[in-house]
PASEKOL-23677 format. One record per residue (C-alpha): x, y, z. Coordinates in Angstrom, 3 decimals, padded with zeros to 6 digits, m for minus. Layout:
<atom><east>X</east><north>Y</north><up>Z</up></atom>
...
This chain:
<atom><east>005.532</east><north>m058.312</north><up>m022.115</up></atom>
<atom><east>008.360</east><north>m056.052</north><up>m023.284</up></atom>
<atom><east>010.927</east><north>m054.598</north><up>m020.894</up></atom>
<atom><east>009.315</east><north>m051.184</north><up>m021.233</up></atom>
<atom><east>005.906</east><north>m052.656</north><up>m020.390</up></atom>
<atom><east>007.296</east><north>m054.408</north><up>m017.326</up></atom>
<atom><east>008.946</east><north>m051.129</north><up>m016.186</up></atom>
<atom><east>005.734</east><north>m049.137</north><up>m016.680</up></atom>
<atom><east>003.745</east><north>m051.684</north><up>m014.716</up></atom>
<atom><east>006.303</east><north>m051.606</north><up>m011.924</up></atom>
<atom><east>006.281</east><north>m047.846</north><up>m011.436</up></atom>
<atom><east>002.514</east><north>m047.399</north><up>m011.811</up></atom>
<atom><east>001.829</east><north>m048.004</north><up>m008.088</up></atom>
<atom><east>004.625</east><north>m045.557</north><up>m007.212</up></atom>
<atom><east>003.096</east><north>m042.866</north><up>m009.426</up></atom>
<atom><east>m000.327</east><north>m043.425</north><up>m007.867</up></atom>
<atom><east>001.153</east><north>m043.159</north><up>m004.386</up></atom>
<atom><east>002.975</east><north>m039.903</north><up>m005.171</up></atom>
<atom><east>m000.185</east><north>m038.412</north><up>m006.724</up></atom>
<atom><east>m002.255</east><north>m039.379</north><up>m003.689</up></atom>
<atom><east>000.317</east><north>m037.762</north><up>m001.383</up></atom>
<atom><east>000.369</east><north>m034.534</north><up>m003.404</up></atom>
<atom><east>m003.407</east><north>m034.290</north><up>m003.453</up></atom>
<atom><east>m003.616</east><north>m034.932</north><up>000.284</up></atom>
<atom><east>m001.038</east><north>m032.178</north><up>000.865</up></atom>
<atom><east>m003.050</east><north>m029.722</north><up>m001.222</up></atom>
<atom><east>m000.568</east><north>m029.748</north><up>m004.090</up></atom>
<atom><east>m001.831</east><north>m030.167</north><up>m007.632</up></atom>
<atom><east>m005.333</east><north>m029.966</north><up>m009.086</up></atom>
<atom><east>m007.105</east><north>m030.172</north><up>m005.708</up></atom>
<atom><east>m005.274</east><north>m027.075</north><up>m004.423</up></atom>
<atom><east>m007.194</east><north>m024.662</north><up>m006.670</up></atom>
<atom><east>m010.295</east><north>m024.988</north><up>m004.497</up></atom>
<atom><east>m008.202</east><north>m024.239</north><up>m001.399</up></atom>
<atom><east>m006.646</east><north>m021.130</north><up>m002.956</up></atom>
<atom><east>m009.485</east><north>m019.246</north><up>m004.676</up></atom>
<atom><east>m007.638</east><north>m015.908</north><up>m004.535</up></atom>
<atom><east>m004.415</east><north>m017.222</north><up>m006.123</up></atom>
<atom><east>m002.318</east><north>m016.326</north><up>m003.090</up></atom>
<atom><east>001.395</east><north>m017.055</north><up>m002.934</up></atom>
<atom><east>000.789</east><north>m019.253</north><up>000.117</up></atom>
<atom><east>m002.767</east><north>m020.645</north><up>000.336</up></atom>
<atom><east>m004.811</east><north>m019.451</north><up>003.320</up></atom>
<atom><east>m002.327</east><north>m016.656</north><up>004.165</up></atom>
<atom><east>m002.166</east><north>m013.120</north><up>002.759</up></atom>
<atom><east>001.326</east><north>m011.623</north><up>002.515</up></atom>
<atom><east>001.297</east><north>m007.827</north><up>002.645</up></atom>
<atom><east>003.999</east><north>m005.326</north><up>001.749</up></atom>
<atom><east>003.695</east><north>m002.030</north><up>003.610</up></atom>
<atom><east>005.698</east><north>000.809</north><up>005.202</up></atom>
<atom><east>006.839</east><north>001.327</north><up>008.763</up></atom>
<atom><east>007.050</east><north>005.116</north><up>008.798</up></atom>
<atom><east>003.942</east><north>006.481</north><up>007.042</up></atom>
<atom><east>001.857</east><north>007.471</north><up>010.056</up></atom>
<atom><east>m001.157</east><north>007.649</north><up>010.275</up></atom>
<atom><east>m001.610</east><north>005.418</north><up>007.213</up></atom>
<atom><east>000.748</east><north>002.606</north><up>008.127</up></atom>
<atom><east>003.563</east><north>002.435</north><up>010.656</up></atom>
<atom><east>005.371</east><north>000.058</north><up>012.991</up></atom>
<atom><east>004.901</east><north>000.304</north><up>016.748</up></atom>
<atom><east>007.711</east><north>m000.131</north><up>019.293</up></atom>
<atom><east>006.982</east><north>m003.865</north><up>019.524</up></atom>
<atom><east>007.172</east><north>m004.315</north><up>015.754</up></atom>
<atom><east>003.436</east><north>m004.505</north><up>015.041</up></atom>
<atom><east>002.021</east><north>m002.654</north><up>012.032</up></atom>
<atom><east>m000.967</east><north>m000.379</north><up>012.499</up></atom>
<atom><east>m002.570</east><north>002.745</north><up>011.061</up></atom>
<atom><east>m005.660</east><north>003.584</north><up>009.014</up></atom>
<atom><east>m004.721</east><north>001.471</north><up>005.985</up></atom>
<atom><east>m003.694</east><north>m001.508</north><up>008.107</up></atom>
<atom><east>m006.873</east><north>m001.515</north><up>010.212</up></atom>
<atom><east>m009.056</east><north>m001.036</north><up>007.136</up></atom>
<atom><east>m007.308</east><north>m003.852</north><up>005.257</up></atom>
<atom><east>m007.624</east><north>m006.248</north><up>008.202</up></atom>
<atom><east>m011.323</east><north>m005.474</north><up>008.436</up></atom>
<atom><east>m011.779</east><north>m005.978</north><up>004.699</up></atom>
<atom><east>m010.039</east><north>m009.366</north><up>004.568</up></atom>
<atom><east>m011.828</east><north>m010.536</north><up>007.729</up></atom>
<atom><east>m015.007</east><north>m010.283</north><up>005.657</up></atom>
<atom><east>m013.337</east><north>m012.659</north><up>003.187</up></atom>
<atom><east>m012.650</east><north>m015.194</north><up>005.946</up></atom>
<atom><east>m009.062</east><north>m014.301</north><up>006.916</up></atom>
<atom><east>m008.279</east><north>m013.952</north><up>010.608</up></atom>
<atom><east>m005.619</east><north>m011.458</north><up>011.700</up></atom>
<atom><east>m003.072</east><north>m014.247</north><up>012.265</up></atom>
<atom><east>m003.483</east><north>m015.248</north><up>008.608</up></atom>
<atom><east>m002.211</east><north>m011.857</north><up>007.395</up></atom>
<atom><east>001.540</east><north>m011.149</north><up>007.483</up></atom>
<atom><east>002.990</east><north>m007.646</north><up>007.102</up></atom>
<atom><east>006.496</east><north>m006.784</north><up>005.899</up></atom>
<atom><east>007.906</east><north>m003.252</north><up>005.825</up></atom>
<atom><east>009.680</east><north>m001.967</north><up>002.712</up></atom>
<atom><east>010.691</east><north>001.269</north><up>001.076</up></atom>
<atom><east>007.814</east><north>002.716</north><up>m000.920</up></atom>
<atom><east>009.588</east><north>002.386</north><up>m004.276</up></atom>
<atom><east>009.923</east><north>m001.396</north><up>m003.788</up></atom>
<atom><east>006.289</east><north>m002.134</north><up>m002.926</up></atom>
<atom><east>004.680</east><north>m002.319</north><up>m006.365</up></atom>
<atom><east>007.589</east><north>m004.226</north><up>m007.987</up></atom>
<atom><east>007.426</east><north>m006.711</north><up>m005.102</up></atom>
<atom><east>003.739</east><north>m007.362</north><up>m005.798</up></atom>
<atom><east>004.375</east><north>m007.638</north><up>m009.544</up></atom>
<atom><east>007.189</east><north>m010.127</north><up>m008.885</up></atom>
<atom><east>005.022</east><north>m012.183</north><up>m006.489</up></atom>
<atom><east>006.935</east><north>m011.458</north><up>m003.313</up></atom>
<atom><east>003.706</east><north>m010.124</north><up>m001.807</up></atom>
<atom><east>000.047</east><north>m010.768</north><up>m002.577</up></atom>
<atom><east>m000.846</east><north>m007.131</north><up>m001.951</up></atom>
<atom><east>000.691</east><north>m003.773</north><up>m001.059</up></atom>
<atom><east>m001.090</east><north>m001.581</north><up>001.494</up></atom>
<atom><east>000.340</east><north>001.911</north><up>002.040</up></atom>
<atom><east>m002.052</east><north>004.628</north><up>000.804</up></atom>
<atom><east>m000.787</east><north>003.995</north><up>m002.740</up></atom>
<atom><east>m002.358</east><north>006.339</north><up>m005.285</up></atom>
<atom><east>m003.917</east><north>004.832</north><up>m008.402</up></atom>
<atom><east>m002.427</east><north>006.112</north><up>m011.668</up></atom>
<atom><east>m002.560</east><north>004.918</north><up>m015.266</up></atom>
<atom><east>001.217</east><north>004.499</north><up>m015.334</up></atom>
<atom><east>001.185</east><north>002.252</north><up>m012.271</up></atom>
<atom><east>m001.717</east><north>000.219</north><up>m013.679</up></atom>
<atom><east>000.542</east><north>m000.900</north><up>m016.508</up></atom>
<atom><east>002.417</east><north>m003.222</north><up>m014.109</up></atom>
<atom><east>m000.034</east><north>m003.886</north><up>m011.231</up></atom>
<atom><east>m003.773</east><north>m003.799</north><up>m010.572</up></atom>
<atom><east>m005.594</east><north>m001.730</north><up>m007.956</up></atom>
<atom><east>m008.682</east><north>m002.222</north><up>m005.860</up></atom>
<atom><east>m011.318</east><north>000.485</north><up>m005.942</up></atom>
<atom><east>m010.228</east><north>003.687</north><up>m004.223</up></atom>
<atom><east>m010.609</east><north>004.106</north><up>m000.471</up></atom>
<atom><east>m008.778</east><north>007.338</north><up>000.357</up></atom>
<atom><east>m008.104</east><north>010.756</north><up>m001.184</up></atom>
<atom><east>m006.525</east><north>013.857</north><up>000.237</up></atom>
<atom><east>m003.944</east><north>016.592</north><up>m000.223</up></atom>
<atom><east>m000.254</east><north>016.893</north><up>m001.057</up></atom>
<atom><east>001.642</east><north>019.293</north><up>001.211</up></atom>
<atom><east>004.943</east><north>021.159</north><up>001.442</up></atom>
<atom><east>006.494</east><north>021.010</north><up>004.926</up></atom>
<atom><east>009.191</east><north>023.565</north><up>005.735</up></atom>
<atom><east>010.729</east><north>025.686</north><up>008.520</up></atom>
<atom><east>011.268</east><north>028.576</north><up>006.103</up></atom>
<atom><east>008.837</east><north>031.507</north><up>006.288</up></atom>
<atom><east>009.893</east><north>032.542</north><up>002.777</up></atom>
<atom><east>008.172</east><north>029.471</north><up>001.256</up></atom>
<atom><east>004.510</east><north>030.388</north><up>000.887</up></atom>
<atom><east>003.415</east><north>028.813</north><up>m002.395</up></atom>
<atom><east>004.643</east><north>026.794</north><up>m005.373</up></atom>
<atom><east>006.390</east><north>029.791</north><up>m006.932</up></atom>
<atom><east>008.592</east><north>030.311</north><up>m003.870</up></atom>
<atom><east>009.972</east><north>026.767</north><up>m004.244</up></atom>
<atom><east>012.101</east><north>027.880</north><up>m007.192</up></atom>
<atom><east>015.763</east><north>027.385</north><up>m006.392</up></atom>
<atom><east>014.931</east><north>025.471</north><up>m003.197</up></atom>
<atom><east>016.026</east><north>021.936</north><up>m002.353</up></atom>
<atom><east>012.758</east><north>019.993</north><up>m002.129</up></atom>
<atom><east>012.638</east><north>016.505</north><up>m000.671</up></atom>
<atom><east>010.397</east><north>013.782</north><up>m002.155</up></atom>
<atom><east>010.050</east><north>010.075</north><up>m001.408</up></atom>
<atom><east>011.107</east><north>008.124</north><up>m004.475</up></atom>
<atom><east>008.259</east><north>006.540</north><up>m006.439</up></atom>
<atom><east>005.435</east><north>008.489</north><up>m004.766</up></atom>
<atom><east>002.727</east><north>010.700</north><up>m006.237</up></atom>
<atom><east>004.590</east><north>013.618</north><up>m004.721</up></atom>
<atom><east>007.676</east><north>012.842</north><up>m006.802</up></atom>
<atom><east>005.546</east><north>012.541</north><up>m009.948</up></atom>
<atom><east>003.718</east><north>015.796</north><up>m009.230</up></atom>
<atom><east>006.848</east><north>017.723</north><up>m008.246</up></atom>
<atom><east>008.749</east><north>016.583</north><up>m011.334</up></atom>
<atom><east>005.922</east><north>017.864</north><up>m013.533</up></atom>
<atom><east>004.930</east><north>021.047</north><up>m011.692</up></atom>
<atom><east>007.899</east><north>022.284</north><up>m009.631</up></atom>
<atom><east>010.366</east><north>022.716</north><up>m012.476</up></atom>
<atom><east>012.333</east><north>025.394</north><up>m010.645</up></atom>
<atom><east>012.913</east><north>023.327</north><up>m007.520</up></atom>
<atom><east>015.932</east><north>021.070</north><up>m006.970</up></atom>
<atom><east>014.375</east><north>017.684</north><up>m006.151</up></atom>
<atom><east>016.209</east><north>015.510</north><up>m003.610</up></atom>
<atom><east>014.972</east><north>011.900</north><up>m003.452</up></atom>
<atom><east>014.693</east><north>009.875</north><up>m000.239</up></atom>
<atom><east>013.634</east><north>006.281</north><up>000.527</up></atom>
<atom><east>011.093</east><north>007.356</north><up>003.182</up></atom>
<atom><east>009.616</east><north>010.327</north><up>005.022</up></atom>
<atom><east>011.699</east><north>009.894</north><up>008.178</up></atom>
<atom><east>014.996</east><north>010.316</north><up>006.370</up></atom>
<atom><east>013.631</east><north>013.301</north><up>004.428</up></atom>
<atom><east>012.380</east><north>015.045</north><up>007.572</up></atom>
<atom><east>015.729</east><north>014.368</north><up>009.272</up></atom>
<atom><east>017.406</east><north>016.112</north><up>006.331</up></atom>
<atom><east>014.894</east><north>018.943</north><up>006.625</up></atom>
<atom><east>015.662</east><north>019.388</north><up>010.320</up></atom>
<atom><east>019.437</east><north>019.461</north><up>009.802</up></atom>
<atom><east>019.229</east><north>021.896</north><up>006.879</up></atom>
<atom><east>020.232</east><north>019.519</north><up>004.078</up></atom>
<atom><east>016.992</east><north>020.359</north><up>002.242</up></atom>
<atom><east>014.738</east><north>023.419</north><up>002.429</up></atom>
<atom><east>011.337</east><north>021.704</north><up>002.274</up></atom>
<atom><east>009.744</east><north>018.275</north><up>001.973</up></atom>
<atom><east>006.769</east><north>017.357</north><up>m000.235</up></atom>
<atom><east>004.506</east><north>014.670</north><up>001.249</up></atom>
<atom><east>000.848</east><north>013.920</north><up>001.931</up></atom>
<atom><east>m001.116</east><north>016.252</north><up>004.184</up></atom>
<atom><east>m001.850</east><north>013.823</north><up>007.021</up></atom>
<atom><east>001.789</east><north>012.778</north><up>007.370</up></atom>
<atom><east>002.874</east><north>016.438</north><up>007.163</up></atom>
<atom><east>000.451</east><north>017.266</north><up>009.973</up></atom>
<atom><east>001.943</east><north>014.510</north><up>012.144</up></atom>
<atom><east>005.517</east><north>015.732</north><up>011.576</up></atom>
<atom><east>004.416</east><north>019.296</north><up>012.338</up></atom>
<atom><east>003.182</east><north>018.170</north><up>015.744</up></atom>
<atom><east>006.421</east><north>016.303</north><up>016.405</up></atom>
<atom><east>008.630</east><north>019.159</north><up>015.229</up></atom>
<atom><east>006.959</east><north>022.527</north><up>015.991</up></atom>
<atom><east>009.440</east><north>024.488</north><up>013.849</up></atom>
<atom><east>008.077</east><north>022.762</north><up>010.740</up></atom>
<atom><east>004.982</east><north>024.276</north><up>009.131</up></atom>
<atom><east>002.730</east><north>023.290</north><up>006.245</up></atom>
<atom><east>003.249</east><north>025.976</north><up>003.615</up></atom>
<atom><east>001.379</east><north>024.603</north><up>000.571</up></atom>
<atom><east>m001.625</east><north>022.256</north><up>000.184</up></atom>
<atom><east>m002.530</east><north>020.794</north><up>m003.219</up></atom>
<atom><east>m005.748</east><north>018.747</north><up>m003.754</up></atom>
<atom><east>m005.121</east><north>015.171</north><up>m004.925</up></atom>
<atom><east>m008.503</east><north>013.572</north><up>m005.588</up></atom>
<atom><east>m007.695</east><north>012.230</north><up>m009.064</up></atom>
<atom><east>m005.453</east><north>009.394</north><up>m007.805</up></atom>
<atom><east>m007.249</east><north>007.758</north><up>m004.848</up></atom>
<atom><east>m005.368</east><north>005.208</north><up>m002.763</up></atom>
<atom><east>m006.112</east><north>001.552</north><up>m003.481</up></atom>
<atom><east>m004.843</east><north>m001.880</north><up>m002.479</up></atom>
<atom><east>m002.230</east><north>m003.058</north><up>m005.012</up></atom>
<atom><east>m002.542</east><north>m006.629</north><up>m006.314</up></atom>
<atom><east>m000.744</east><north>m008.706</north><up>m008.916</up></atom>
<atom><east>m001.846</east><north>m007.895</north><up>m012.456</up></atom>
<atom><east>m004.503</east><north>m010.330</north><up>m013.622</up></atom>
<atom><east>m005.416</east><north>m011.615</north><up>m010.150</up></atom>
<atom><east>m009.047</east><north>m010.646</north><up>m010.701</up></atom>
<atom><east>m010.469</east><north>m013.086</north><up>m008.145</up></atom>
<atom><east>m008.545</east><north>m011.433</north><up>m005.307</up></atom>
<atom><east>m009.201</east><north>m007.884</north><up>m006.544</up></atom>
<atom><east>m012.941</east><north>m008.516</north><up>m006.958</up></atom>
<atom><east>m013.247</east><north>m010.005</north><up>m003.468</up></atom>
<atom><east>m011.341</east><north>m007.063</north><up>m001.966</up></atom>
<atom><east>m013.653</east><north>m004.603</north><up>m003.741</up></atom>
<atom><east>m016.794</east><north>m006.342</north><up>m002.490</up></atom>
<atom><east>m015.582</east><north>m006.390</north><up>001.114</up></atom>
<atom><east>m014.234</east><north>m002.824</north><up>000.848</up></atom>
<atom><east>m017.616</east><north>m001.478</north><up>m000.233</up></atom>
<atom><east>m019.278</east><north>m003.389</north><up>002.609</up></atom>
<atom><east>m016.902</east><north>m001.657</north><up>005.045</up></atom>
<atom><east>m017.863</east><north>001.701</north><up>003.581</up></atom>
<atom><east>m021.582</east><north>001.012</north><up>003.572</up></atom>
<atom><east>m021.827</east><north>m000.199</north><up>007.181</up></atom>
<atom><east>m019.855</east><north>002.772</north><up>008.539</up></atom>
<atom><east>m016.587</east><north>000.960</north><up>009.345</up></atom>
<atom><east>m014.598</east><north>003.179</north><up>006.969</up></atom>
<atom><east>m016.085</east><north>006.315</north><up>008.556</up></atom>
<atom><east>m015.260</east><north>005.123</north><up>012.086</up></atom>
<atom><east>m011.644</east><north>004.367</north><up>011.157</up></atom>
<atom><east>m011.276</east><north>007.689</north><up>009.317</up></atom>
<atom><east>m012.501</east><north>009.619</north><up>012.346</up></atom>
<atom><east>m010.090</east><north>007.661</north><up>014.543</up></atom>
<atom><east>m006.977</east><north>008.227</north><up>012.449</up></atom>
<atom><east>m007.747</east><north>011.608</north><up>010.825</up></atom>
<atom><east>m009.599</east><north>013.603</north><up>013.495</up></atom>
<atom><east>m010.803</east><north>016.946</north><up>012.190</up></atom>
<atom><east>m009.805</east><north>016.255</north><up>008.574</up></atom>
<atom><east>m012.273</east><north>016.734</north><up>005.688</up></atom>
<atom><east>m014.124</east><north>013.505</north><up>004.889</up></atom>
<atom><east>m014.680</east><north>012.520</north><up>001.221</up></atom>
<atom><east>m018.395</east><north>011.910</north><up>000.630</up></atom>
<atom><east>m017.794</east><north>009.103</north><up>m001.861</up></atom>
<atom><east>m016.659</east><north>006.730</north><up>000.905</up></atom>
<atom><east>m019.538</east><north>007.372</north><up>003.319</up></atom>
<atom><east>m022.616</east><north>005.095</north><up>003.634</up></atom>
<atom><east>m025.187</east><north>005.596</north><up>000.895</up></atom>
<atom><east>m028.710</east><north>006.213</north><up>002.172</up></atom>
């Protein structure tokens, strides 16, 4: 036998042992069955979200994430076999959420993220689960409609539908970009900006917290419903989310959560149980 043949024969048992170890650890060909949704870490869903977007998603005093989107997502993935302790949430600025999913830092982003054709170029979305209004929050009585925003300093959270809409439709306003709603509302309260453009439900919450702030303008936004953001091409995960999401709508879970988190708000018919 040649030297090369002797060497190959000598390392063959070592190769077999390494392969057996990898397969036992769930690494290699056998792991595909254990990770049907192509998650970053098998059996655990990593979620990017926001800590200051109440009532959609926010962090409590003890660091737990909750809100409509969080509770809905946990219910949806429980139908796919994931217990709450198998779902990890990490707070980020809104503008970083979709890039983080695209770059495989997170499996999914959950933060009332509106579905648009531009965003679908880099990430995929589940079916829609929420639609609502865009609102202008301000302490100024002179701001009554879109026309009265001309020459005003208008806050927007970078990367949101509000920024996209304001850039296109509020040409006369001076847009000031912020990483999140809290910093924008702080600027609104100290007079750095004249108004802040955000979603209706969040605007309503800030109006309760700060009585001097009023909602001056409401704009319907039903053409870009919120969806769960997943990595582009991860069809297995997206399809499973859609199936479980529609189950949550059909059995009334979505309706119950909506009534809990958005009391008194109009309820879109398309998400209610079909008779």
